[in-house]
MARLODO-502711 format. One record per residue: z, x, y of N, C-alpha, C in turn; residue number from 1; residue in one letter. Coordinates in steps of 0.2 Angstrom, whole numbers. Atoms other than C-alpha are relative to their C-alpha. Layout:
<pts>
+-------+--------+---------+-------+---------+----------+-------+--------+---------+------+------+
|  n_up | n_east | n_north | ca_up | ca_east | ca_north |  c_up | c_east | c_north | resi | resn |
+-------+--------+---------+-------+---------+----------+-------+--------+---------+------+------+
|     Z |      X |       Y |     Z |       X |        Y |     Z |      X |       Y |  NUM |    A |
...
+-------+--------+---------+-------+---------+----------+-------+--------+---------+------+------+
</pts>
This chain:
<pts>
+-------+--------+---------+-------+---------+----------+-------+--------+---------+------+------+
|  n_up | n_east | n_north | ca_up | ca_east | ca_north |  c_up | c_east | c_north | resi | resn |
+-------+--------+---------+-------+---------+----------+-------+--------+---------+------+------+
|     0 |      7 |       5 |   -18 |     -99 |     1176 |    -7 |      1 |      -4 |    1 |    M |
|     9 |      1 |       3 |   -30 |    -100 |     1163 |    -1 |     -8 |       0 |    2 |    S |
|    -2 |      5 |       2 |   -34 |    -116 |     1157 |     4 |     -5 |      -4 |    3 |    A |
|    -4 |      2 |       1 |   -23 |    -120 |     1147 |     5 |     -2 |       3 |    4 |    I |
|    -5 |     -1 |      -2 |    -9 |    -118 |     1156 |     0 |     -4 |       6 |    5 |    E |
|     1 |      7 |      -7 |   -15 |    -127 |     1172 |    -1 |     -8 |      -4 |    6 |    R |
|    -1 |      6 |       4 |   -19 |    -142 |     1157 |    10 |     -3 |      -4 |    7 |    L |
|    -6 |      0 |       0 |     0 |    -142 |     1153 |     3 |      0 |       5 |    8 |    L |
|    -4 |      3 |      -6 |     5 |    -145 |     1168 |    -3 |     -6 |       3 |    9 |    T |
|     2 |      6 |      -3 |    -7 |    -158 |     1174 |     4 |     -7 |      -6 |   10 |    E |
|     2 |      2 |       8 |    -3 |    -166 |     1155 |    10 |     -3 |       4 |   11 |    H |
|   -10 |      2 |      -2 |    19 |    -165 |     1163 |     0 |     -6 |       5 |   12 |    D |
|    -2 |      4 |      -7 |    13 |    -173 |     1181 |    -2 |     -7 |      -1 |   13 |    N |
|     5 |      7 |       1 |     2 |    -187 |     1173 |     3 |     -5 |      -3 |   14 |    L |
|    -5 |      9 |       5 |    16 |    -195 |     1159 |     6 |      2 |       4 |   15 |    M |
|    -7 |      1 |      -3 |    30 |    -190 |     1173 |    -3 |     -8 |       7 |   16 |    K |
|     1 |      8 |      -6 |    20 |    -205 |     1185 |    -3 |     -4 |      -2 |   17 |    S |
|    -1 |      9 |       3 |    19 |    -221 |     1179 |    -5 |     -4 |       5 |   18 |    R |
|     4 |      5 |      -4 |    11 |    -228 |     1193 |    -6 |     -2 |      -2 |   19 |    K |
|     7 |      4 |       4 |    -6 |    -230 |     1186 |    -1 |     -2 |      -7 |   20 |    Y |
|     2 |      4 |       5 |    -2 |    -235 |     1169 |    -5 |      6 |      -3 |   21 |    K |
|     5 |     -5 |       6 |   -12 |    -220 |     1163 |     3 |      5 |      -6 |   22 |    F |
|    -2 |     -5 |       5 |   -10 |    -211 |     1146 |    -4 |      6 |      -1 |   23 |    Y |
|     4 |     -6 |       2 |   -17 |    -193 |     1143 |     2 |      2 |      -7 |   24 |    A |
|    -1 |     -5 |       4 |   -17 |    -185 |     1124 |    -4 |      6 |       0 |   25 |    I |
|     4 |     -5 |       3 |   -20 |    -169 |     1120 |    -5 |      0 |      -5 |   26 |    P |
|     1 |      1 |       7 |   -31 |    -169 |     1104 |    -1 |      8 |      -2 |   27 |    L |
|     1 |     -7 |       2 |   -32 |    -154 |     1091 |    -5 |      2 |      -1 |   28 |    D |
|     8 |     -1 |       0 |   -51 |    -155 |     1090 |    -1 |     -1 |       6 |   29 |    K |
|     3 |     -2 |      -8 |   -60 |    -148 |     1104 |    -9 |     -1 |      -2 |   30 |    K |
|     8 |     -2 |      -3 |   -79 |    -147 |     1108 |    -2 |      6 |      -1 |   31 |    P |
|    -1 |     -7 |      -3 |   -85 |    -129 |     1104 |    -2 |      2 |       4 |   32 |    R |
|     3 |     -2 |      -9 |   -86 |    -121 |     1117 |     3 |     -4 |       6 |   33 |    G |
|    -5 |      3 |      -6 |   -70 |    -131 |     1127 |     5 |      2 |       0 |   34 |    Y |
|    -6 |     -3 |       1 |   -54 |    -125 |     1131 |     5 |     -8 |      -2 |   35 |    A |
|    -4 |      5 |       3 |   -45 |    -144 |     1126 |    -6 |     -7 |       0 |   36 |    A |
|     5 |      6 |       1 |   -53 |    -162 |     1123 |    10 |     -5 |      -2 |   37 |    R |
|    -4 |      7 |      -1 |   -40 |    -178 |     1128 |    -1 |     -4 |      -1 |   38 |    W |
|     0 |     10 |       3 |   -39 |    -196 |     1123 |     5 |     -1 |       7 |   39 |    E |
|    -4 |      4 |      -7 |   -35 |    -204 |     1140 |    -2 |    -10 |      -1 |   40 |    C |
|    -1 |      9 |      -4 |   -32 |    -223 |     1145 |     0 |     -2 |       4 |   41 |    G |
|     0 |      3 |      -6 |   -35 |    -233 |     1160 |     1 |     -7 |      -2 |   42 |    I |
|     5 |      6 |      -1 |   -34 |    -250 |     1163 |    -7 |     -4 |       3 |   43 |    P |
|     8 |      1 |      -2 |   -49 |    -260 |     1169 |     3 |      0 |      10 |   44 |    G |
|    -2 |      0 |      -7 |   -47 |    -263 |     1189 |     6 |     -8 |       3 |   45 |    P |
|    -4 |      9 |       2 |   -37 |    -276 |     1197 |    -3 |     -5 |       4 |   46 |    N |
|     5 |      4 |      -1 |   -51 |    -287 |     1200 |    -2 |     -5 |      -8 |   47 |    N |
|    -1 |      4 |       5 |   -52 |    -303 |     1191 |    -8 |      0 |      -4 |   48 |    P |
|     6 |      0 |       4 |   -69 |    -298 |     1181 |     2 |      6 |      -5 |   49 |    L |
|    -3 |     -6 |       2 |   -60 |    -284 |     1177 |     9 |     -1 |      -6 |   50 |    Y |
|    -8 |      1 |       2 |   -42 |    -292 |     1167 |    -2 |     -1 |      -7 |   51 |    N |
|    -4 |      0 |      10 |   -33 |    -289 |     1153 |    -8 |      6 |      -2 |   52 |    C |
|     3 |     -6 |       1 |   -46 |    -272 |     1152 |     3 |      4 |      -1 |   53 |    S |
|    -1 |     -7 |       3 |   -42 |    -256 |     1144 |    -6 |      5 |      -1 |   54 |    Y |
|     5 |     -8 |       4 |   -53 |    -240 |     1142 |     2 |      6 |      -2 |   55 |    Y |
|    -2 |     -6 |       3 |   -50 |    -226 |     1130 |    -7 |      5 |       2 |   56 |    T |
|     6 |     -5 |      -3 |   -59 |    -210 |     1135 |     2 |      6 |      -2 |   57 |    L |
|     0 |    -10 |       3 |   -62 |    -191 |     1130 |    -2 |      2 |       7 |   58 |    Y |
|     1 |     -5 |      -4 |   -60 |    -178 |     1144 |    -3 |      7 |      -3 |   59 |    I |
|     1 |     -6 |       1 |   -68 |    -162 |     1140 |     1 |      7 |       5 |   60 |    D |
|     0 |     -7 |      -4 |   -63 |    -145 |     1147 |    -4 |      5 |      -2 |   61 |    F |
|     4 |     -5 |       4 |   -73 |    -132 |     1148 |     3 |      8 |      -1 |   62 |    P |
|    -3 |     -5 |      -2 |   -66 |    -114 |     1147 |     4 |      3 |       6 |   63 |    N |
|    -4 |     -4 |      -8 |   -63 |    -109 |     1165 |    -1 |     -6 |       4 |   64 |    D |
|    -2 |      7 |      -5 |   -58 |    -127 |     1171 |     5 |      5 |       3 |   65 |    Y |
|     2 |      5 |      -6 |   -53 |    -130 |     1186 |    -5 |      4 |       4 |   66 |    P |
|     5 |     -2 |      -1 |   -67 |    -120 |     1191 |    -7 |     -2 |      -3 |   67 |    F |
|     7 |      5 |       4 |   -81 |    -130 |     1180 |     4 |     -7 |      -1 |   68 |    S |
|    -5 |      6 |      -2 |   -78 |    -147 |     1181 |     0 |     -5 |      -8 |   69 |    P |
|     1 |      0 |       7 |   -73 |    -156 |     1164 |    -7 |     -7 |      -2 |   70 |    P |
|     3 |      5 |       0 |   -83 |    -170 |     1157 |     3 |     -4 |      -2 |   71 |    Q |
|    -4 |      6 |       1 |   -79 |    -188 |     1155 |    -5 |     -6 |      -5 |   72 |    A |
|     5 |      4 |       4 |   -86 |    -200 |     1140 |     5 |     -5 |      -3 |   73 |    T |
|    -3 |      7 |       2 |   -80 |    -219 |     1135 |     0 |      3 |     -10 |   74 |    F |
|    -1 |      0 |       6 |   -74 |    -219 |     1117 |    -4 |     -7 |      -4 |   75 |    K |
|     3 |      7 |       0 |   -83 |    -238 |     1117 |    -5 |      1 |       4 |   76 |    H |
|     2 |      1 |      -6 |   -97 |    -242 |     1126 |    -1 |     -6 |       4 |   77 |    E |
|    -1 |      3 |      -4 |   -98 |    -248 |     1142 |    -8 |     -2 |       6 |   78 |    V |
|     3 |      0 |      -5 |  -109 |    -258 |     1154 |     2 |      0 |       5 |   79 |    Y |
|    -1 |     -3 |      -4 |  -109 |    -250 |     1167 |    -6 |      2 |       5 |   80 |    H |
|     4 |     -5 |      -2 |  -122 |    -241 |     1180 |     0 |      6 |      -1 |   81 |    P |
|    -1 |     -6 |       1 |  -114 |    -226 |     1178 |     1 |      2 |      -4 |   82 |    N |
|    -4 |     -4 |       5 |  -111 |    -223 |     1162 |    -9 |     -3 |      -4 |   83 |    V |
|     6 |     -1 |       4 |  -126 |    -217 |     1151 |     2 |     -3 |      -6 |   84 |    Y |
|    -3 |      2 |       7 |  -128 |    -223 |     1134 |     3 |      3 |      -5 |   85 |    S |
|    -5 |     -4 |       6 |  -120 |    -210 |     1126 |     6 |     -1 |       0 |   86 |    T |
|    -8 |      2 |      -5 |  -104 |    -216 |     1137 |     2 |      5 |       4 |   87 |    N |
|     0 |     -1 |      -3 |  -105 |    -206 |     1145 |     2 |      0 |       8 |   88 |    Q |
|     0 |      4 |      -7 |   -98 |    -206 |     1165 |    -3 |      7 |       3 |   89 |    V |
|     4 |     -2 |      -5 |  -108 |    -201 |     1180 |     3 |     -1 |       4 |   90 |    C |
|    -4 |     -1 |      -6 |   -97 |    -197 |     1193 |    -1 |      5 |       7 |   91 |    L |
|     1 |     -7 |      -2 |   -99 |    -186 |     1205 |     7 |      5 |       4 |   92 |    D |
|    -4 |     -4 |       1 |   -83 |    -180 |     1208 |     3 |      6 |      -8 |   93 |    I |
|     0 |     -3 |       4 |   -83 |    -173 |     1189 |   -10 |      1 |       0 |   94 |    I |
|     8 |     -2 |       0 |  -103 |    -166 |     1194 |     0 |      4 |       7 |   95 |    G |
|     1 |     -4 |      -6 |  -108 |    -158 |     1210 |     3 |      0 |       5 |   96 |    D |
|    -9 |      0 |      -4 |   -92 |    -163 |     1220 |     6 |      0 |      -2 |   97 |    R |
|    -4 |     -4 |       2 |   -82 |    -153 |     1209 |     5 |      3 |       5 |   98 |    W |
|    -4 |     -4 |      -4 |   -67 |    -145 |     1218 |     5 |      1 |      -5 |   99 |    K |
|    -5 |     -3 |       4 |   -56 |    -133 |     1207 |     9 |     -2 |       4 |  100 |    P |
|    -9 |      4 |      -3 |   -38 |    -143 |     1218 |    -3 |     -5 |      -3 |  101 |    S |
|    -2 |      6 |       3 |   -44 |    -159 |     1208 |     2 |      0 |      -5 |  102 |    M |
|    -3 |     -2 |       6 |   -34 |    -162 |     1194 |    -5 |     -7 |      -6 |  103 |    N |
|    -1 |      7 |       5 |   -32 |    -176 |     1179 |    -3 |     -8 |       2 |  104 |    V |
|    -6 |      6 |      -4 |   -24 |    -189 |     1190 |    -9 |     -2 |       4 |  105 |    M |
|     4 |      4 |      -5 |   -38 |    -189 |     1202 |    -7 |     -2 |      -6 |  106 |    N |
|     2 |      0 |       4 |   -51 |    -190 |     1189 |     0 |     -7 |      -3 |  107 |    I |
|    -4 |      5 |       3 |   -45 |    -205 |     1181 |     0 |     -6 |       6 |  108 |    L |
|     0 |      6 |      -7 |   -42 |    -216 |     1197 |    -8 |     -1 |       3 |  109 |    C |
|     5 |     -2 |      -3 |   -60 |    -209 |     1202 |    -5 |     -6 |      -5 |  110 |    G |
|     1 |      5 |       6 |   -66 |    -220 |     1183 |     0 |     -6 |       1 |  111 |    I |
|    -3 |      8 |      -1 |   -56 |    -234 |     1187 |    -4 |     -1 |       8 |  112 |    Q |
|     7 |      5 |      -5 |   -66 |    -237 |     1204 |    -5 |      0 |      -1 |  113 |    Q |
|     6 |      1 |       2 |   -80 |    -233 |     1198 |    -3 |     -5 |      -4 |  114 |    L |
|     1 |      8 |       6 |   -79 |    -249 |     1185 |    -1 |     -6 |       7 |  115 |    L |
|     1 |      6 |      -4 |   -76 |    -259 |     1201 |    -6 |     -1 |       6 |  116 |    E |
|     3 |     -3 |      -4 |   -87 |    -251 |     1213 |    -6 |      5 |      -1 |  117 |    M |
|     6 |     -2 |       4 |  -104 |    -245 |     1204 |    -2 |      3 |       7 |  118 |    P |
|     5 |     -8 |      -3 |  -115 |    -230 |     1213 |    -5 |     -3 |       0 |  119 |    N |
|     7 |      1 |       3 |  -132 |    -238 |     1211 |    -4 |      3 |       5 |  120 |    T |
|     5 |     -6 |       0 |  -140 |    -226 |     1221 |    -1 |      6 |      -4 |  121 |    R |
|     1 |     -4 |       7 |  -135 |    -214 |     1206 |    -2 |     -3 |      -6 |  122 |    S |
|    -4 |      3 |       7 |  -137 |    -224 |     1188 |    -4 |      6 |      -4 |  123 |    P |
|     1 |     -3 |       7 |  -136 |    -218 |     1174 |    -3 |     -6 |      -4 |  124 |    A |
|     2 |      8 |       5 |  -140 |    -236 |     1167 |    -3 |     -2 |       6 |  125 |    N |
|     4 |      1 |      -3 |  -154 |    -240 |     1173 |     0 |    -10 |       2 |  126 |    I |
|    -3 |      6 |       5 |  -153 |    -257 |     1167 |     4 |     -3 |       2 |  127 |    D |
|    -9 |      2 |      -4 |  -136 |    -262 |     1175 |     2 |     -1 |       3 |  128 |    A |
|     0 |      0 |      -7 |  -139 |    -256 |     1189 |    -6 |     -5 |       3 |  129 |    S |
|     6 |      4 |      -3 |  -155 |    -266 |     1193 |     4 |     -9 |      -1 |  130 |    K |
|    -4 |      8 |       1 |  -144 |    -282 |     1186 |     7 |      0 |       4 |  131 |    C |
|    -6 |     -2 |      -3 |  -128 |    -276 |     1196 |    -5 |     -4 |      10 |  132 |    F |
|     4 |      1 |      -4 |  -141 |    -277 |     1211 |    -2 |     -7 |       1 |  133 |    R |
|     3 |      5 |      -2 |  -150 |    -293 |     1209 |     4 |     -5 |      -5 |  134 |    T |
|    -2 |      5 |       3 |  -143 |    -303 |     1199 |     9 |     -1 |      -3 |  135 |    D |
|    -5 |     -2 |       3 |  -124 |    -302 |     1198 |     6 |     -5 |      -4 |  136 |    P |
|    -3 |      6 |       7 |  -117 |    -318 |     1189 |    -6 |      2 |      -6 |  137 |    E |
|     6 |     -5 |       7 |  -130 |    -310 |     1174 |     5 |      5 |       0 |  138 |    K |
|    -4 |     -5 |      -1 |  -120 |    -293 |     1177 |     6 |     -1 |      -3 |  139 |    Y |
|    -6 |      2 |       1 |  -104 |    -301 |     1177 |     2 |     -3 |      -8 |  140 |    A |
|     0 |      3 |       9 |  -106 |    -310 |     1159 |    -3 |      6 |      -4 |  141 |    I |
|     5 |     -3 |       5 |  -114 |    -295 |     1153 |     7 |      7 |      -1 |  142 |    N |
|    -7 |     -5 |       1 |   -99 |    -284 |     1158 |     6 |     -3 |      -6 |  143 |    V |
|    -8 |      3 |       3 |   -85 |    -298 |     1152 |    -2 |     -1 |      -8 |  144 |    R |
|     3 |      0 |       4 |   -97 |    -299 |     1137 |     4 |      9 |      -3 |  145 |    E |
|    -3 |     -8 |       3 |   -92 |    -279 |     1134 |     4 |      0 |       2 |  146 |    N |
|    -6 |     -1 |       3 |   -74 |    -280 |     1138 |     2 |     -6 |      -6 |  147 |    I |
|    -4 |      2 |       7 |   -70 |    -293 |     1124 |    -4 |      3 |      -5 |  148 |    I |
|    -1 |     -3 |       3 |   -80 |    -284 |     1114 |     4 |      6 |      -3 |  149 |    K |
|    -2 |     -7 |       1 |   -73 |    -267 |     1116 |     6 |      2 |       3 |  150 |    Y |
|    -9 |     -2 |      -5 |   -59 |    -267 |     1129 |     4 |     -4 |       1 |  151 |    H |
|    -4 |      5 |       1 |   -49 |    -281 |     1127 |     6 |      0 |      -3 |  152 |    S |
|    -4 |     -4 |       4 |   -37 |    -271 |     1114 |     4 |      3 |       2 |  153 |    R |
|     0 |     -8 |      -3 |   -27 |    -259 |     1122 |     2 |      4 |      -6 |  154 |    P |
|    -2 |     -6 |       2 |   -25 |    -244 |     1114 |     5 |      6 |       2 |  155 |    E |
|    -3 |     -4 |      -4 |   -12 |    -237 |     1124 |     6 |      5 |      -4 |  156 |    W |
|    -7 |     -5 |       6 |     2 |    -224 |     1117 |     3 |      2 |       4 |  157 |    K |
|    -6 |     -3 |      -4 |    16 |    -220 |     1123 |     3 |     -5 |       7 |  158 |    G |
|    -3 |      6 |      -4 |    19 |    -235 |     1135 |     7 |     -5 |      -2 |  159 |    L |
+-------+--------+---------+-------+---------+----------+-------+--------+---------+------+------+
</pts>
């Protein structure tokens, strides 16, 4: 099965399962060297800190997907220990723990869980990681400010 065939199947499955209120839209333009790019949306975790937050991200699938992991990048800035300044997500399941049996639903669920439970042992944003560990109140303020600025207006497609 080619990367595109696999992605078509995954897209159909994702759109049939509205359990998590995710969306995914295959985009016409893709980065050079990639098979596909999707725009995806996830609601913030079910946690008061993330109340009414919505996150839009891009997932770029390599030509040899699913044998190599995709990359996930938020559309807007995210204040989080596991998000680089480029907005790229640092998550083990789309890194060294990737397996070809994983799919887009796994990735979106993993990112949603990561928002709530940062991995401070492998930070992409050192300042956010330090703030999370040493000053939880300040961390919460920074997260809420970021949500208000970038993630409080839903960009849901097809819901």
